[in-house]
C-alpha positions as CSV (number, residue, x, y, z in Angstrom):
1,M,19.2,-24.0,54.3
2,N,17.7,-20.5,54.7
3,N,14.7,-19.0,52.8
4,A,16.8,-16.5,50.8
5,S,18.8,-19.2,48.9
6,A,15.7,-21.4,48.3
7,K,13.8,-18.5,46.5
8,S,16.5,-17.5,44.0
9,G,15.8,-18.3,40.3
10,F,12.6,-19.1,38.2
11,T,10.3,-22.1,38.5
12,L,9.6,-24.2,35.5
13,V,6.0,-22.9,35.3
14,E,7.3,-19.3,35.2
15,V,9.7,-20.1,32.4
16,L,6.9,-21.9,30.4
17,V,4.5,-19.0,30.8
18,S,7.2,-16.6,29.7
19,V,8.0,-18.6,26.6
20,F,4.3,-18.9,25.7
21,V,3.8,-15.1,26.1
22,L,6.9,-14.5,24.0
23,G,5.7,-16.9,21.3
24,V,2.3,-15.2,21.1
25,A,3.9,-11.8,20.9
26,I,6.2,-12.9,18.1
27,T,3.4,-14.5,16.1
28,A,1.3,-11.3,16.5
29,M,4.2,-9.1,15.3
30,M,4.8,-11.4,12.3
31,S,1.1,-11.2,11.3
32,A,1.2,-7.4,11.6
33,I,4.3,-7.1,9.5
34,T,2.8,-9.4,6.8
35,G,-0.3,-7.1,6.8
36,L,1.8,-4.0,6.4
37,I,3.7,-5.5,3.5
38,R,0.4,-6.4,1.7
39,A,-0.9,-2.9,2.4
40,E,2.3,-1.3,1.1
41,R,2.1,-3.4,-2.1
42,A,-1.6,-2.4,-2.7
43,V,-0.8,1.3,-2.2
44,G,2.2,1.0,-4.6
45,E,0.0,-0.6,-7.2
46,K,-2.7,2.1,-6.8
47,E,0.0,4.7,-7.1
48,I,1.2,3.2,-10.4
49,V,-2.3,3.1,-12.0
50,T,-3.1,6.7,-10.8
51,R,0.2,8.0,-12.1
52,L,-0.4,6.3,-15.5
53,A,-3.8,7.9,-15.7
54,Y,-2.5,11.4,-15.1
55,E,0.5,10.9,-17.4
56,K,-1.8,9.8,-20.2
57,L,-4.2,12.7,-19.6
58,E,-1.3,15.2,-19.8
59,E,0.0,13.5,-23.0
60,L,-3.4,13.7,-24.6
61,I,-3.7,17.4,-23.7
62,A,-0.2,18.3,-24.8
63,T,-0.6,16.6,-28.2
64,E,-4.3,17.8,-28.5
65,E,-5.3,14.2,-29.3
66,Y,-8.0,14.0,-26.5
67,S,-10.8,14.3,-29.0
68,T,-9.4,11.8,-31.6
69,Q,-8.0,9.0,-29.4
70,A,-10.5,6.8,-27.5
71,G,-8.2,4.3,-25.9
72,G,-5.4,1.8,-26.1
73,S,-2.6,0.2,-24.2
74,F,0.8,1.3,-23.0
75,D,3.9,0.7,-25.1
76,D,6.1,-0.1,-22.1
77,E,6.2,-3.8,-21.4
78,R,6.1,-3.2,-17.7
79,Y,2.6,-1.9,-18.2
80,S,1.3,-4.4,-20.7
81,D,-1.5,-5.4,-18.3
82,Y,-2.8,-1.8,-18.3
83,T,-5.3,-0.3,-20.8
84,W,-6.7,3.3,-21.0
85,T,-9.8,4.9,-22.3
86,A,-10.4,8.6,-22.9
87,E,-13.6,10.6,-23.3
88,V,-14.6,14.1,-23.9
89,V,-17.2,15.2,-21.3
90,N,-19.8,18.0,-21.8
91,T,-19.3,20.5,-19.0
92,G,-22.4,22.5,-19.9
93,T,-20.4,25.7,-20.2
94,A,-19.4,27.3,-23.5
95,S,-15.7,26.9,-24.4
96,L,-15.0,24.5,-21.6
97,I,-14.4,20.8,-22.4
98,G,-14.0,18.1,-19.9
99,V,-11.5,15.3,-20.5
100,R,-11.6,12.1,-18.6
101,V,-9.0,9.3,-18.8
102,Q,-9.5,6.0,-17.1
103,V,-6.6,3.4,-16.7
104,Q,-7.5,-0.2,-15.9
105,S,-5.6,-3.3,-15.0
106,N,-7.0,-6.8,-14.7
107,S,-5.2,-7.4,-11.4
108,K,-4.4,-4.0,-10.0
109,G,-7.6,-2.0,-10.2
110,S,-8.3,1.3,-12.0
111,A,-7.9,5.0,-11.7
112,T,-9.5,8.1,-13.3
113,A,-7.9,11.4,-14.1
114,E,-10.1,14.4,-15.2
115,T,-9.5,18.0,-16.2
116,V,-11.2,20.9,-17.9
117,I,-9.8,22.5,-21.0
118,Y,-10.6,26.0,-22.3
119,E,-11.1,26.2,-26.0
120,P,-11.7,29.7,-27.3
121,P,-14.7,30.2,-29.5
122,Q,-14.2,29.9,-33.2
123,E,-14.5,33.0,-35.4
124,G,-18.1,33.8,-35.9
125,E,-19.3,32.0,-32.8
126,G,-21.0,33.6,-29.8
127,G,-21.1,37.2,-30.3
128,A,-18.6,39.8,-31.6
């Protein structure tokens, strides 16, 4: 028997090491994928709460109810866990009113949307 034919193939130790390395790599990949799925879910939930805050802010401005509505919940049953609050904020500048809407969920966090609205002075105010 010559040396060339005796050296062909893998030993049992080489096969076991390869299987072990492959097992560790697969386990690490599965952990990474699980982490990515969790992160994607968290980003999706944050996107929902942020979108709801900006939509409610736009609705309050469009209907001019930002000074009369202080808060509430959402009518859509998909968002029954979410509540919102609105407040008018003093900007320190005449004719500019700040409006802030905060949307909160017990399990998915909160988000705030803010803007500034120009309200022209009433007749007899500020000058002319």
